[in-house]
C-alpha positions in Angstrom: 145.0 105.9 126.4 142.3 106.5 123.8 144.8 105.9 121.0 144.1 102.2 120.3 144.5 100.4 117.1 141.0 99.6 115.9 140.4 96.1 114.6 137.6 95.6 112.1 137.1 91.9 113.2 135.7 92.6 116.6 132.9 95.0 115.6 132.0 92.8 112.7 131.7 89.8 115.0 129.4 91.6 117.4 127.2 92.8 114.5 126.9 89.3 113.0 126.5 87.6 116.3 122.7 88.2 116.7 122.2 87.0 113.1 124.2 83.8 113.7 122.4 83.2 116.9 119.0 83.4 115.3 120.1 81.1 112.4 121.1 78.5 115.0 117.6 78.2 116.2 115.7 78.9 112.9 118.0 77.1 110.5 119.6 78.1 107.3 118.3 79.6 105.1 116.1 81.8 107.3 112.4 80.8 106.7 110.5 83.5 104.9 107.0 83.6 103.6 106.4 82.8 99.9 105.6 85.8 97.7 101.9 86.5 97.3 100.2 85.0 94.2 99.7 87.3 91.3 96.1 87.8 90.6 95.1 87.3 86.9 93.8 90.4 85.1 90.1 90.8 84.7 88.9 89.6 81.4 87.3 92.2 79.3 84.0 91.0 77.9 82.3 92.4 74.9 78.7 93.4 75.2 76.4 91.0 73.5 73.6 92.6 71.5 70.2 91.0 72.1 68.7 89.6 68.9 65.2 90.8 68.1 62.8 87.9 67.8 59.8 87.9 65.6 56.7 87.9 67.8 54.2 85.2 67.1 50.7 86.3 67.9 49.2 84.1 70.7 52.5 82.7 71.9 53.5 83.6 75.5 57.2 83.5 76.4 59.2 84.6 79.5 60.4 87.6 77.6 56.9 89.0 77.3 56.8 90.9 80.5 55.4 94.0 78.9 52.1 94.0 77.1 51.8 94.7 73.5 
């Protein structure tokens, strides 16, 4: 009674049936989200050395926040 000839088509059909049923309503190919955008690497900036200016006596600039 338990000795039955197993057919590979019936289990395959029942395994693929839910996938086919979903594809009927959602369409083919299945809609998937696009991959996330790749973020560009951060640019490495070189430090800029501040040039020393000659101080002119009597001239007031914005850089003169310290007396002397």
